[in-house]
C-alpha positions as CSV (number, residue, x, y, z in Angstrom):
1,M,71.1,62.2,100.4
2,Y,73.4,64.9,99.1
3,G,76.1,66.9,100.5
4,F,75.5,69.9,101.2
5,L,73.0,71.0,104.4
6,M,69.7,72.9,104.5
7,Q,69.7,76.2,104.6
8,I,66.5,78.7,106.3
9,T,65.8,81.9,103.8
10,S,63.5,84.2,104.9
11,S,65.0,83.6,108.5
12,Q,63.6,87.0,109.8
13,K,59.9,85.8,110.5
14,L,61.4,83.0,113.4
15,N,63.3,86.4,115.2
16,D,60.1,88.6,115.3
17,F,58.2,86.0,116.2
18,S,60.2,85.3,119.0
19,Q,59.9,88.9,120.2
20,R,56.3,88.8,120.4
21,H,56.3,85.7,122.5
22,P,59.3,84.7,123.8
23,N,58.5,81.0,124.9
24,S,58.8,80.3,121.1
25,K,62.2,81.7,120.8
26,P,64.1,77.9,122.2
27,G,61.9,76.0,120.4
28,L,62.9,77.6,117.3
29,A,66.6,77.7,118.1
30,R,66.3,73.7,118.7
31,W,64.3,73.6,115.4
32,R,67.2,76.4,113.9
33,E,70.2,74.5,114.8
34,L,68.6,70.6,113.8
35,I,68.3,72.5,110.4
36,A,71.3,73.2,110.1
37,Q,72.0,70.0,110.3
38,A,70.6,68.8,108.1
39,N,70.8,67.5,104.7
40,F,66.9,66.7,103.7
41,N,65.9,65.2,100.3
42,S,62.1,64.0,101.3
43,I,60.1,64.6,103.6
44,V,60.9,61.3,105.0
45,A,63.6,62.3,105.5
46,V,62.0,65.3,107.7
47,R,60.3,63.1,109.2
48,E,62.8,60.8,110.8
49,V,64.0,64.4,112.3
50,F,61.0,66.2,113.2
51,P,57.8,62.7,113.1
52,H,54.7,65.4,113.0
53,A,55.8,67.4,110.6
54,D,53.2,67.3,107.9
55,L,52.1,68.5,104.0
56,V,49.6,70.4,103.6
57,K,48.3,71.8,100.5
58,K,46.7,75.2,100.3
59,N,45.0,77.8,97.6
60,V,47.1,80.5,97.5
61,S,46.4,84.1,95.6
62,T,48.2,84.8,92.4
63,P,49.1,88.2,91.0
64,L,45.2,90.3,88.9
65,G,43.8,87.9,86.6
66,Q,45.7,84.5,87.0
67,P,43.4,81.5,88.5
68,A,45.0,80.7,92.8
69,R,47.2,77.7,93.2
70,E,47.7,75.3,94.9
71,M,51.5,75.4,97.0
72,T,52.3,72.3,99.0
73,Y,53.6,73.6,102.7
74,T,55.8,71.1,105.4
75,V,54.4,72.6,108.2
76,F,56.4,72.0,111.3
77,N,54.9,72.3,115.4
78,I,57.3,74.1,117.6
79,G,57.3,74.0,121.6
80,G,55.1,71.2,122.6
81,N,52.7,72.2,119.0
82,K,52.4,75.6,120.2
83,T,54.0,77.3,117.2
84,R,53.4,76.5,114.0
85,L,56.1,76.9,110.7
86,V,55.0,77.4,107.8
87,T,57.3,76.8,105.2
88,T,58.3,75.0,101.3
89,I,61.5,72.6,100.6
90,R,63.9,73.0,98.1
91,Y,65.4,69.8,98.7
92,E,67.5,71.0,94.9
93,L,68.2,73.6,96.0
94,R,69.0,72.9,99.7
95,R,66.4,75.4,100.8
96,I,63.8,75.9,103.1
97,R,61.4,79.3,103.4
98,V,60.1,79.9,106.1
99,H,56.8,81.4,104.7
100,Y,54.3,81.8,108.0
101,V,54.8,81.8,112.0
102,F,51.6,82.0,114.1
103,T,50.8,80.8,117.7
104,H,48.7,77.6,116.8
105,A,45.5,79.7,117.2
106,E,46.7,82.0,114.3
107,Y,47.4,78.5,112.6
108,E,43.8,77.1,112.6
109,K,42.9,80.7,111.4
110,W,45.0,80.6,108.8
111,L,44.3,77.1,107.4
112,K,40.3,78.7,107.1
113,R,40.5,80.9,105.2
114,G,40.5,79.9,101.3
C-alpha cells in the first residue's frame, strides 16, 4: 500500500445530500471517517473496508460530436443500503471523487438511464 491517505474531492455533494436527507448523516460521516484513514490501491483493498462496494460501468455523454465513453464507478452502499454513493477512485493519486449521492430509488433510476 502507498503511504498517503485518500483525499475526497467534491465532498460538498455529501453535505448537500445529508441536508436534504438528515437520516443519512451518520452513515456518510462514518464513510468519510473510514476514507480519511484509508490508503487503497485497488478495489480489493476497498472491499476489505467496504465489502459491498461495487464496480459499475456506465456510458456517459461527452462534448458535442464525440461518442459516449464508458466510465467505471465505485459505488458504496451507505446506511443499510438506503444511500448510494457513486464515486471514481484514482488510486495512483489517492483521490476519491464523489459524482453522485442518491437514495436507493434515485440510484435505480440513474442505472436505467442510458
